[in-house]
PAMAR-593986 format. One record per residue: chain; x, y, z of N, C-alpha, C in turn. Coordinates in steps of 0.2 Angstrom, whole numbers. Atoms other than C-alpha are relative to their C-alpha. Example, Ala and Ser with C-alpha at 12.3 -4.5 7.8 and 13.67 -1.06 7.14 Angstrom:
BEGIN
A:4:-6:0:62:-22:39:4:6:0
A:-4:-6:-1:68:-5:36:-4:5:3
//
This chain:
BEGIN
A:-1:-7:1:149:18:-315:5:1:-5
A:-5:-2:6:157:26:-330:4:6:2
A:-5:-5:-2:173:35:-326:4:0:-6
A:-4:-1:6:182:42:-341:5:6:1
A:-5:-6:-1:196:55:-344:5:-1:5
A:-6:0:-4:210:59:-333:-3:1:7
A:3:0:-7:202:55:-316:5:-3:5
A:-4:4:-5:213:51:-301:-2:-6:3
A:2:6:-2:213:34:-295:-3:0:7
A:2:-1:-7:210:40:-277:-8:1:0
A:7:-1:0:193:47:-282:-4:-6:-3
A:4:5:3:188:32:-292:-1:-5:6
A:0:5:-6:192:21:-276:-5:3:5
A:5:-4:-5:182:34:-265:-7:-1:-3
A:7:1:3:167:33:-277:-2:-7:1
A:2:7:0:167:14:-277:-1:-2:8
A:1:1:-7:168:14:-258:-7:3:2
A:7:-3:-1:153:26:-257:-5:-4:-3
A:5:4:3:143:15:-269:-1:-6:4
A:1:6:-4:147:0:-258:-4:2:7
A:4:-2:-6:141:10:-242:-7:1:-2
A:7:-1:2:125:15:-251:-3:-7:-1
A:3:6:1:122:-3:-256:-1:-4:6
A:0:4:-6:126:-11:-239:-5:3:5
A:4:-3:-5:117:1:-227:-7:2:-2
A:8:-1:1:98:3:-225:-1:8:0
A:1:-7:-1:99:22:-220:6:4:-2
A:-6:-5:1:109:36:-228:-3:7:1
A:2:-7:-2:108:53:-220:5:5:-1
A:-5:-6:1:116:70:-223:-1:5:5
A:0:-5:-5:120:82:-209:3:7:-2
A:-3:-7:1:124:101:-210:6:1:4
A:-6:-2:-4:141:106:-206:2:7:1
A:-1:-8:0:138:125:-206:1:1:8
A:-2:-2:-7:146:132:-189:0:-6:4
A:-1:6:-4:150:114:-183:8:0:1
A:-7:0:-1:167:113:-175:2:-7:-1
A:-3:7:1:179:98:-179:-1:-4:7
A:1:4:-6:178:94:-160:-6:-3:1
A:6:2:0:160:92:-161:-1:-7:-4
A:0:6:5:162:80:-176:3:-6:3
A:-4:5:-3:175:70:-167:-4:-3:6
A:4:2:-6:164:69:-151:-6:-4:-2
A:5:4:2:149:63:-161:2:-7:-3
A:-2:6:2:159:50:-170:2:-5:5
A:-2:5:-5:165:43:-154:-6:-3:4
A:6:2:-4:148:42:-146:-4:-5:-5
A:4:4:5:140:34:-162:4:-6:-3
A:-4:5:3:154:22:-165:-3:-7:1
A:3:6:0:148:5:-170:-7:0:-2
A:6:0:2:131:11:-174:-1:4:-7
A:0:-5:5:134:25:-187:7:0:-3
A:-6:-1:4:148:26:-201:0:8:-2
A:0:-7:1:152:45:-202:6:1:-5
A:-5:-1:5:161:51:-218:-1:7:-3
A:0:-6:3:165:68:-225:3:0:-7
A:-2:1:7:166:69:-244:-3:6:-4
A:3:-5:5:162:80:-259:-7:-2:-2
A:7:2:2:144:81:-265:0:-3:-7
A:0:2:7:148:78:-283:2:-8:0
A:-2:7:0:157:62:-279:-5:-5:3
A:6:4:-2:142:56:-269:-5:-1:-5
A:5:1:6:131:59:-284:2:-5:-5
A:-3:5:4:142:49:-295:-1:-7:3
A:1:6:-3:141:35:-283:-7:-2:0
A:7:2:0:122:36:-282:-2:-2:-6
A:2:1:7:120:36:-301:2:-8:-1
A:-2:7:1:130:19:-301:-5:-5:4
A:4:4:-4:117:12:-288:-7:1:-1
A:7:-1:1:101:18:-296:-4:-6:-1
A:5:6:2:95:1:-302:-1:-4:7
A:1:4:-6:98:-7:-284:-4:4:5
A:3:-4:-5:92:8:-274:-5:5:-3
A:5:-4:3:76:16:-279:0:7:3
A:0:-7:-2:75:35:-279:6:3:3
A:-6:-3:-3:93:37:-273:3:6:-4
A:-2:-6:4:97:49:-287:-3:6:2
A:3:-6:-2:84:61:-282:2:2:7
A:-3:-1:-7:91:60:-264:6:4:-1
A:-6:-3:1:108:64:-271:-1:7:-3
A:0:-6:3:102:79:-281:-3:5:5
A:2:-5:-5:94:87:-265:5:2:5
A:-6:-2:-5:111:89:-256:3:6:-3
A:-3:-6:2:119:106:-256:4:2:6
A:-4:-3:-6:132:115:-245:5:-5:3
A:-4:5:-3:145:107:-234:-4:-5:4
A:4:6:-3:138:90:-228:5:-5:3
A:-3:5:-3:142:76:-217:-4:-6:-1
A:4:5:2:137:59:-223:0:-6:5
A:1:5:-5:130:46:-211:-3:-7:-3
A:3:7:3:127:27:-216:-1:-4:7
A:2:4:-6:118:16:-203:-6:-4:-1
A:6:4:0:105:3:-200:-6:3:5
A:4:-3:-5:97:15:-187:-6:4:-3
A:5:-3:3:80:22:-191:1:8:0
A:-2:-7:1:81:41:-197:-2:4:6
A:3:-4:-6:70:47:-182:4:-2:6
A:-5:2:-6:81:37:-169:6:4:-1
A:-6:-3:1:96:44:-177:0:8:1
A:1:-7:-1:89:62:-176:0:1:8
A:0:0:-7:86:59:-157:7:-1:3
A:-7:1:-2:104:53:-155:4:6:-1
A:-4:-6:2:111:68:-164:-2:6:5
A:3:-5:-4:100:80:-154:3:0:7
A:-3:1:-7:107:73:-137:7:2:0
A:-7:-1:0:125:76:-143:1:8:-1
A:-1:-7:1:122:95:-145:2:3:6
A:-3:-4:-6:130:108:-134:-2:7:-1
A:1:-7:1:127:126:-130:6:4:0
A:-6:-4:1:139:139:-136:-2:7:0
A:2:-7:0:140:158:-134:-2:3:-7
A:3:-3:6:131:169:-147:5:4:-3
A:-5:-5:4:141:178:-161:-5:4:-4
A:3:-5:5:136:192:-172:-2:-4:-6
A:2:3:6:125:186:-186:-3:-7:1
A:3:7:-2:120:169:-177:-8:1:0
A:7:0:0:102:164:-179:-2:-4:7
A:2:2:-7:93:161:-162:-4:-7:-2
A:3:7:0:88:142:-161:-6:0:4
A:5:-1:-5:76:147:-147:-1:7:3
A:1:-7:-3:69:162:-138:5:1:6
A:-5:-1:-4:83:170:-128:-3:5:5
A:3:-4:-5:78:177:-111:5:1:5
A:-4:-2:-5:88:187:-98:-4:0:6
A:3:1:-7:83:182:-80:1:6:4
A:0:-6:-5:79:195:-67:5:-2:6
A:-5:2:-5:92:196:-53:6:4:0
A:-6:-4:-1:109:202:-48:5:-3:-6
A:-4:2:5:121:202:-63:8:-1:3
A:-7:1:-3:137:203:-52:5:5:-4
A:-4:-5:4:143:217:-64:0:7:4
A:0:-7:-3:149:234:-57:-3:5:-4
A:3:-5:4:141:250:-63:5:3:-4
A:-5:-3:4:149:258:-78:-3:1:-7
A:2:-1:7:148:260:-97:-5:-6:-2
A:4:5:2:139:243:-98:-7:1:1
A:7:-2:-1:123:251:-92:-3:2:-6
A:3:-2:7:121:259:-109:-1:-6:-5
A:1:6:4:123:242:-117:-7:-4:2
A:6:3:-2:109:235:-107:-6:4:-2
A:5:-4:2:98:250:-111:-1:-1:-8
A:0:0:7:102:248:-130:-3:-7:-2
A:3:7:1:97:229:-128:-7:-1:3
A:7:-1:-3:81:235:-120:-1:-5:6
A:0:4:-7:85:226:-103:0:5:5
A:0:-5:-6:79:236:-88:4:-2:5
A:-5:1:-6:92:238:-74:-1:5:5
A:-1:-5:-5:95:246:-58:6:-2:4
A:-6:1:-4:110:248:-46:-2:0:7
A:1:1:-7:109:241:-29:6:-4:3
A:-5:3:-3:122:236:-17:7:0:-4
A:-6:0:4:136:241:-29:0:-4:-6
A:0:4:6:131:230:-43:-6:1:-4
A:6:-1:5:119:230:-58:-5:-6:1
A:6:5:0:102:221:-56:-4:1:-6
A:5:0:6:90:216:-70:-7:0:4
A:6:-1:-4:73:222:-64:-5:-6:-2
A:5:6:1:62:208:-73:3:-4:-6
A:-2:4:5:64:194:-85:-2:3:-7
A:0:-4:6:67:201:-103:2:-5:-6
A:-2:4:6:67:192:-120:3:5:-5
A:-4:-4:5:81:199:-131:0:-2:-7
A:0:3:7:78:188:-146:-5:-6:0
A:5:6:1:65:176:-153:3:-5:-4
A:-2:5:4:67:160:-162:0:2:-7
A:-1:-2:6:74:164:-179:3:6:-1
A:-3:-6:1:80:181:-176:8:0:0
A:-8:-1:1:98:187:-181:2:4:6
A:-3:-3:-6:108:191:-165:4:6:-2
A:-4:-6:2:115:209:-166:6:0:5
A:-6:-1:-4:132:215:-159:-1:2:7
A:1:-2:-7:125:223:-144:-3:-5:5
A:3:6:-3:114:208:-139:5:-5:2
A:-5:5:0:129:197:-142:5:2:6
A:-5:-3:-5:140:208:-131:-3:-1:7
A:4:1:-7:127:208:-116:0:-7:2
A:1:7:-2:124:189:-117:7:-3:2
A:-7:2:-2:143:186:-117:2:2:7
A:-2:-3:-6:146:197:-102:-4:-3:6
A:5:4:-5:131:188:-93:2:-7:1
A:-2:7:0:139:171:-97:-6:-4:-3
A:6:3:3:123:166:-107:2:-3:-6
A:-2:4:6:126:152:-120:-7:-2:-4
A:6:1:2:110:153:-130:-1:-4:-7
A:0:3:7:115:145:-147:1:-8:1
A:-1:7:-1:113:126:-148:4:-3:-6
A:-4:2:5:127:119:-158:1:-7:0
A:-1:7:1:129:102:-165:-2:-3:-7
A:1:3:7:126:90:-180:-8:-1:0
A:7:1:1:108:91:-186:-1:-3:-7
A:1:3:7:101:81:-201:-4:4:-4
A:3:-4:5:96:90:-217:-5:-5:-4
A:4:4:4:89:75:-227:2:-7:2
A:-2:7:-1:88:56:-225:-4:-4:-5
A:2:5:5:85:41:-236:-1:-7:3
A:1:7:-2:77:24:-232:-5:-3:-4
A:4:4:4:70:11:-243:-4:4:-5
A:3:-4:5:66:23:-257:-4:6:2
A:4:-5:-3:58:36:-245:5:6:2
A:-4:-6:-2:66:54:-243:-3:4:5
A:2:-4:-5:64:63:-227:3:7:1
A:-3:-7:0:67:82:-227:1:2:8
A:-1:-2:-6:72:92:-212:-6:1:4
A:6:-1:-4:54:97:-207:-3:-7:2
A:3:7:-2:49:78:-207:4:-3:6
A:-4:3:-5:64:74:-196:-1:4:7
A:0:-4:-6:61:88:-183:-7:-1:3
A:7:2:-3:47:82:-171:1:1:8
A:0:-1:-7:43:86:-153:-1:-6:4
A:1:6:-3:46:71:-143:-5:0:6
A:5:-1:-5:36:78:-128:-7:0:-2
A:7:0:2:21:81:-138:-3:-7:-2
A:2:6:2:21:64:-145:-1:-5:6
A:1:3:-6:23:57:-128:-7:2:4
A:6:-2:-3:8:67:-122:-6:-2:-4
A:6:3:5:-3:62:-137:-1:-8:2
A:1:7:-1:1:44:-133:-4:-2:7
A:3:1:-6:-4:46:-115:-7:2:0
A:7:-2:1:-20:55:-120:-4:-6:-3
A:3:5:4:-24:41:-132:-1:-6:5
A:1:5:-5:-21:28:-118:-5:1:5
A:5:-1:-5:-32:37:-106:-7:0:-3
A:6:1:4:-46:38:-119:-2:-8:-1
A:1:7:1:-44:19:-122:-2:-3:6
A:2:3:-6:-45:15:-104:-7:2:2
A:7:-2:-2:-61:25:-101:-5:-3:-4
A:5:4:4:-69:17:-116:-1:-7:2
A:0:7:-2:-64:-1:-110:-4:0:7
A:4:0:-7:-71:4:-92:-7:0:-1
A:7:-1:1:-87:10:-99:-3:-6:-3
A:2:6:4:-89:-6:-110:1:-6:4
A:-2:6:-5:-83:-17:-95:4:-5:-4
A:-4:4:3:-70:-24:-106:6:-2:4
A:-5:2:-5:-58:-35:-95:6:-1:-4
A:-7:1:2:-40:-33:-98:5:0:6
A:-4:0:-6:-25:-35:-86:0:7:3
A:-1:-7:-3:-25:-16:-84:-7:3:2
A:6:-3:-2:-44:-13:-83:-4:-5:5
A:3:4:-5:-49:-28:-72:-1:2:7
A:1:-2:-7:-45:-21:-55:-5:6:0
A:5:-5:-1:-55:-5:-59:-7:-2:-2
A:7:2:1:-70:-14:-67:-3:-4:6
A:2:4:-6:-71:-26:-52:-2:5:6
A:2:-5:-5:-71:-11:-40:-6:3:-1
A:6:-3:2:-84:-3:-50:-6:-4:1
A:5:5:-1:-95:-18:-49:-2:-1:7
A:1:0:-7:-93:-19:-31:-3:6:3
A:4:-6:-2:-98:-1:-28:-7:0:-2
A:7:0:3:-113:-4:-39:-4:-5:4
A:4:5:-4:-118:-20:-29:-1:3:7
A:1:-2:-7:-116:-11:-12:-6:6:-1
A:6:-5:1:-127:4:-19:-7:-3:0
A:6:3:1:-140:-8:-24:-3:-3:6
A:2:3:-7:-140:-17:-7:-2:5:5
A:2:-6:-5:-141:0:2:-7:2:-2
A:6:-3:2:-156:6:-9:-6:-6:1
A:5:5:-1:-165:-11:-7:-1:-2:7
A:0:2:-7:-161:-13:12:2:-7:1
A:-3:7:-1:-152:-29:10:5:0:5
A:-5:-1:-6:-142:-32:26:6:-4:-2
A:-6:3:1:-126:-37:18:5:3:4
A:-5:-2:-5:-110:-36:28:3:7:-2
A:-3:-6:2:-103:-22:17:-5:6:-1
A:5:-5:1:-119:-13:15:-3:3:6
A:3:-2:-6:-124:-12:33:2:7:3
A:-2:-7:-2:-114:4:38:-4:5:-4
A:3:-5:4:-121:13:23:-8:0:1
A:7:0:-2:-139:7:27:-1:4:6
A:1:-3:-6:-137:13:45:1:7:-1
A:-1:-8:0:-130:30:40:-6:3:-4
A:6:-3:4:-144:33:27:-6:0:5
A:6:0:-4:-157:28:40:1:6:6
A:-1:-5:-5:-149:40:53:-1:7:-3
A:1:-7:3:-149:55:41:-8:1:-2
A:7:0:0:-167:51:37:-4:2:6
A:2:-2:-6:-171:51:55:1:7:3
A:-2:-7:-2:-162:67:58:-4:5:-4
A:4:-5:4:-171:76:44:-8:0:3
A:7:1:-3:-188:69:51:-1:4:7
A:0:-3:-6:-183:75:68:0:8:0
A:-1:-7:1:-179:92:62:-7:3:-2
A:7:-3:2:-196:94:53:-5:-1:5
A:4:1:-6:-205:88:69:1:6:4
A:-2:-5:-5:-195:101:79:-3:7:-3
A:3:-6:3:-202:115:67:-7:0:2
A:7:0:-2:-220:110:71:-1:0:8
A:0:0:-7:-217:106:90:7:0:3
A:-6:0:-3:-202:112:99:2:-4:5
A:-1:4:-5:-205:101:113:3:-7:-3
A:-2:6:3:-201:86:101:7:0:-2
A:-7:-1:2:-184:92:98:4:-5:4
A:-4:5:-4:-171:78:103:5:3:4
A:-6:-3:-4:-158:81:116:7:-1:-4
A:-6:2:4:-145:72:105:-1:-4:-5
A:1:4:5:-143:64:89:5:-6:0
A:-5:5:0:-129:53:94:-3:-7:2
A:2:7:-2:-132:34:95:2:-2:7
A:-2:2:-7:-132:27:113:6:-5:-1
A:-6:4:-1:-115:20:117:-2:-7:3
A:2:6:-4:-115:2:123:2:0:7
A:-1:0:-7:-115:-1:141:7:-2:2
A:-6:1:-3:-99:-1:150:0:-2:7
A:-1:2:-7:-95:-10:166:6:4:3
A:-6:-4:-3:-85:2:177:1:-4:7
A:-2:3:-7:-76:-7:191:0:4:6
A:1:-4:-6:-80:-1:208:7:1:4
A:-7:-1:-4:-65:7:217:-2:-1:7
A:1:1:-7:-64:0:235:6:4:3
A:-5:-4:-4:-56:12:247:2:-4:6
A:-2:3:-6:-46:5:261:-3:4:6
A:2:-4:-6:-55:9:278:4:-2:6
A:-4:1:-5:-45:10:293:-4:-1:6
A:4:2:-6:-53:1:308:4:0:6
A:-3:0:-6:-48:5:325:-3:-4:6
A:3:4:-5:-52:-9:337:5:-1:5
A:-4:2:-6:-46:-11:354:0:-7:2
A:0:7:-2:-41:-28:358:1:-1:8
A:-1:0:-7:-42:-34:376:7:-3:2
A:-6:2:-2:-27:-37:386:0:-7:2
A:-1:8:-2:-21:-55:387:4:-1:6
A:-4:1:-6:-16:-60:404:5:-6:-1
A:-4:6:1:-2:-73:406:-4:-6:2
A:4:6:-1:-9:-90:405:2:-4:6
A:-2:3:-6:-10:-100:421:3:-7:-1
A:-4:6:1:2:-114:422:-5:-6:3
A:4:6:-2:-8:-131:423:5:-6:1
A:-4:6:-2:0:-146:432:-3:-6:-4
A:2:7:4:0:-162:422:-2:-5:5
A:2:5:-4:-10:-175:431:1:-7:-4
A:-1:6:4:-5:-193:427:-7:-4:-1
A:7:4:2:-19:-203:418:0:-6:4
A:1:6:-4:-27:-217:428:1:-6:-5
A:-1:6:4:-24:-235:422:-6:-2:-3
A:6:2:3:-36:-241:410:-3:-6:3
A:4:5:-4:-50:-252:417:-1:-6:-5
A:1:6:4:-52:-270:411:-7:0:-3
A:6:0:4:-66:-272:398:-4:-6:3
A:5:5:-3:-82:-282:405:-5:-1:-6
A:5:2:5:-92:-291:392:-7:0:3
A:7:0:-2:-111:-288:394:-3:-6:-2
A:3:6:1:-122:-303:395:-5:1:-6
A:4:-1:6:-131:-306:378:-7:-2:2
A:7:1:-2:-149:-305:380:-3:-5:-5
A:3:5:4:-160:-319:373:-5:4:-5
A:5:-3:5:-169:-314:357:-7:-3:0
A:6:2:0:-187:-315:358:-3:-2:-7
A:3:2:7:-197:-324:344:-4:5:-3
A:4:-5:4:-204:-313:331:-5:-3:-4
A:6:3:4:-221:-316:324:0:3:-7
A:0:-3:7:-222:-314:305:-7:-2:-2
A:6:1:2:-239:-311:298:0:-4:-7
A:0:3:6:-244:-323:284:-2:4:-6
A:0:-4:6:-243:-316:266:-7:-1:-3
A:7:0:3:-260:-312:258:1:-3:-7
A:-1:3:7:-264:-322:242:-1:5:-5
A:0:-5:5:-261:-313:226:-6:0:-4
A:7:-1:3:-276:-306:217:2:-1:-8
A:-1:1:7:-279:-311:199:1:6:-4
A:-1:-6:4:-273:-299:186:-6:1:-5
A:5:-2:5:-287:-290:176:3:3:-6
A:-2:-3:6:-284:-287:158:-3:6:-2
A:2:-7:2:-286:-269:153:1:1:-8
A:-1:-1:7:-289:-263:135:7:3:-1
A:-7:-3:2:-273:-258:126:0:8:0
A:-1:-7:0:-268:-240:129:6:2:-3
A:-6:-3:3:-255:-229:122:6:-2:5
A:-6:3:-4:-238:-237:127:4:6:3
A:-4:-5:-4:-230:-227:141:7:-3:1
A:-7:3:-1:-211:-228:144:0:-3:7
A:0:4:-6:-208:-241:158:5:3:4
A:-4:-3:-5:-200:-234:173:2:-5:6
A:-2:5:-5:-190:-246:184:-1:3:7
A:1:-2:-7:-196:-244:203:6:-3:4
A:-6:2:-5:-182:-245:216:-2:-6:4
A:2:6:-4:-182:-261:226:-3:2:7
A:3:-2:-6:-193:-261:241:5:-2:6
A:-4:1:-6:-184:-260:258:-4:-6:4
A:3:5:-4:-187:-275:270:-4:3:6
A:4:-3:-5:-201:-272:283:4:-1:7
A:-3:0:-7:-195:-268:301:-5:-4:4
A:4:4:-5:-201:-280:314:0:4:7
A:1:-4:-7:-208:-271:330:-1:-5:5
A:1:4:-6:-206:-278:347:-6:2:4
A:6:-2:-4:-221:-279:358:2:2:7
A:-2:-3:-6:-220:-268:373:-4:-4:6
A:3:3:-5:-224:-276:390:-6:3:3
A:7:-2:-2:-241:-275:397:1:4:7
A:0:-3:-6:-245:-264:412:0:-4:6
A:1:5:-6:-249:-279:423:7:-3:2
A:-6:3:-1:-232:-286:422:4:5:5
A:-4:-4:-5:-220:-279:437:7:1:-3
A:-7:-1:3:-204:-271:432:5:-4:5
A:-6:4:-3:-188:-281:437:4:5:3
A:-4:-4:-3:-176:-273:449:7:1:-5
A:-6:-2:4:-161:-264:440:6:-3:4
A:-7:2:-2:-144:-272:442:5:5:1
A:-5:-5:0:-130:-262:448:5:0:-5
A:-5:0:6:-118:-257:435:7:-3:3
A:-6:3:-2:-101:-266:435:5:4:2
A:-5:-5:-2:-91:-250:438:0:1:7
A:1:-1:-7:-98:-248:455:3:-6:4
A:-3:6:-3:-93:-266:460:7:0:0
A:-7:-1:0:-76:-263:454:3:5:5
A:-2:-5:-4:-74:-248:464:0:-2:8
A:0:3:-7:-80:-257:480:5:-5:1
A:-5:4:-1:-68:-270:477:7:3:2
A:-7:-4:-1:-53:-258:476:0:3:7
A:0:-3:-7:-59:-249:492:2:-5:5
A:-1:6:-5:-59:-266:501:7:-2:0
A:-7:2:0:-42:-270:495:5:6:4
A:-4:-5:-3:-35:-253:501:-1:0:7
A:1:1:-7:-43:-255:518:4:-6:3
A:-4:6:-2:-35:-272:520:8:2:0
A:-7:-2:0:-18:-265:515:2:5:6
A:-2:-5:-6:-19:-251:528:0:-4:7
A:0:4:-7:-24:-263:542:6:-4:1
A:-6:3:0:-9:-273:538:6:4:2
//
């Protein structure tokens, strides 16, 4: 940088510092200081500390610093020539559009003054103003705000726009807005021009509607999703929708073809039911007697448990008399056991066995499963009954009678003694 003449050393040092900032930082932006309070500048500097270097200097000094960096930074002189009015210089590595968003978030609402330009449409809402009736009613009428008096206060009849975007605010409108406590003016630091890698962005380039950009991206995403779904292009986002679509098509195909798949059976039965109902209605038009009593499917049989009611039975029981006392009788002494004479066994005649017949060979037949026969029981030997000619022998008296006779004889002897 060529500095000649009597130039203060402070300006030379300031120009060198500006040239150093221009060479170090990627982005150089200029903000408008018109109607910006010093408190707002301090608040912005506090919020952006560490991200943005904020500096207030003269425009001519910045142009001299830009001329010294013309070889290193392309198109920086044209950027310096576009600067006019009171400016605030910002040096940062942040993108100009991101820097614009950060500055917009730091803006505040302030009351309107005479001669201010409306940054947006100013609307007075309908409702109770809380102001008592008086000369202010004429100010409302001059500002074209319809009012009425109710319950001892002024009411705004309907929503009324008192200024549009870009309109200059008059004294009467400013007075009404201040009395209603409305702060319509958005005050803060806004960028006029920005420089990045040889590109210059004007105010119009830096002002964009973030909501519209968000809506456009969402619309583009929606169209891309619909295109991917129609083309059956599988991605982590489209895979669930494509698979569900394929499943619906498979179920529809199974229903139309009558394939009894598990998922298709309810639809098949429903379609058959609707066809049956339509056919039944057409038959009813021809013959009313063919009308069905009900279209409902028969419900499955249910087993209803039988309720058993308790029946009271009145039965007269016979009176029970007192049991008769029975005297115990001593048991007689056991009698001695008498062995019966063993009868002689008569000889048994055994018939001679018949000679075995020779086995006759038969032609081979189909083999049948052999069944083992149970072993034969031994033959019973029958005794011969006595002939009629033989006389029956006299029966012998049983031994019990003999014993009784002997006892009687002993008792008689004992009595006689």
